[in-house]
N, C-alpha and C positions, 0 to 999 in steps of 0.2 A: 504494500500500500504506500502511496505517496500522497501527501496533502499539502495544500497551499491555499491561502486566501485569494490568490490571484488566478483568475481564469487563464490568463496568458501563460503563467508559469506551468499550469496543469497541461495546457495544450502543448507547450514546448516539451514537457516531460513525456507525454504520449508520443509525440513525433520522434523523440530520441529513442524511446523503447522500441518503436517500429524499426528505426534505422539499425538498431543493435540486435534486432531479432529476438527480443525478450518480451514483446507486448502481450503474449499469451500468458505470461506469468506475473503481469503487473496490473495494478488497479490504481488509478489516480482520481482524487476527488477534490473539488473546491470545498474547503472546510476551514473553520476557525480553530486554530490550535489551542485556544483558550476555552473552547466549548466543543470538544470533539463528539462525533456521533457514535463512536465505538462504545461497546459495553465495558464495564469495569474488568480489570485483570485480563485483558484481551491479548496483549503482546508479550512475547518473550524478550524481544529486543526492539528498541526504538533508537534510530540514528538520526540525529539532528545536526545540521551543518549551517552555522552562521545565521540562525534565525532568532535565537533567544533575545538578542538585544533589540529586536523589533517588537517584542511582546511585553505585556504586563507580566513581569517575571513571576510574581507570586501566583497569579492565575495560571500561567503556563506550567510552573512546577507542580501545582496541585493537580492539574488535569493530566499531566504526564505520569504522575504517581498513580492516579486513579486508573488509567488504562494499562499500566504495566503489571504483569503477573508478579506475585510475591518474590519469586526467585529470578525475576527478569533484570535486565540492565538497560539503562538509558545512556547512550554514548553521544556526547556533545562535542563539536569542534567549534570553537569561538575565538575570534580575535580578542586581544586584551588591550586595555587602555593605558597601562602604566608607563610604557616606554616614551620618554619625552621626544625623542627623534621621530618615532612613528606617529606620535600625536601631532607633531608639527607638520609632518607630511599630510596627514588627514586634513588639517586646517587649510593647507595650501591647495587641496584638491576637493573642495566642498562640492564641486559640480558632479562628483562621482557618488555622492551619498546625500541623504536627507539630513536636515538639522537634528531630527529625532534620533536617527542612527548615530550620528556623531556624539550626541550627548548621552547616549545609553549604551555605548560599547562597554562590555562587561569588564569588571575587575575581579580580583580574588574575593573581595567581600560579597559581591553579588553571586558568585559561584557558590560560596559557602552558605548562602541563604538556602541553598538546596537541601541543607541538612535539616531544615524544618519539615521537609517532605520525603526525605530519603535518609535511611540510617547510615549509609556509607557513601563517601565520595573519594575518588582517587583522581588526582590532577597530575597530568604530565605536560611539560612545557616544551615548546619547539620554536625554532627560528629566532636567533639573536644575531650572532655574527654572520650566519649564512645569508642574511639579507644583503650584506656587502657585495655578494656575488651578482646580484641582479643587474647592475649596469654592464656586466661582462657577459650576459647571456648569449650574445651573438658571436662570441669569440671561440676559437678552437680549444682554448684551455679552460672554458667555463666549468665543465664537468669536474675536472681535477680540483679546481679551486673550491667549487661548491662542496665536494666530498670532504675536503680538508676542513672547511669551516663548519660543516655539519658534525664532524668528529669533535671539534673544539666545543661546539654547542652542547654536545652530549655531556661533556665534562662540566662545563660552566653552569648549565641549567640544572645540575644536581644541587647547586648551592642555593639555599633558601633566600639569601639576600639578592641574588641575581635572577631568580626565577620570574619574578614579576615583570622584568624587562623584556621577556619573550614576546614575540608577536602573536603567537597562537597557543592555546591550551586545548588539550583533549581531556575531557572530563568524563569519568564513568560514575554514574549514580546507580546505587543498587539498594535493595531492601526498602521498597516504597512503604511509607507510613500510610496506612489506610484509615 
């Protein structure tokens, strides 16, 4: 199942599923993620990508916990707001996002709000130094530099004081509170 409040996004998802020859296994619906039409404890796994900061976070967490099975997992991939350089880039490129999106990009405190709705949260952080490779993406040495910077990120992003400066977090919520 795939849901989005936008008809255009759902149409695009259906078209992609057809192109990738998986349409017979996919169902897409226009639906509000804060008020889903699915019964409680319906999903084993829910995967969300970059949408939480567009929603009323408390309503979204409550609804996601409601439709997740007791032993299920919610996997979220979200950009983070803490890095001042990335934040400055976002300010300079406001034409790429809405004001709401800019003001509501998640931080660690908003992620940890999920503990009101889930008993467990595991956060992994990605992309700090590896972002420096982006301007080199069209060069022949891009892959080598990117791999080296990703290895450095793996080490640096284990440090609690550095983690919040990452660009992206992958968060796994489990044990929904019913």
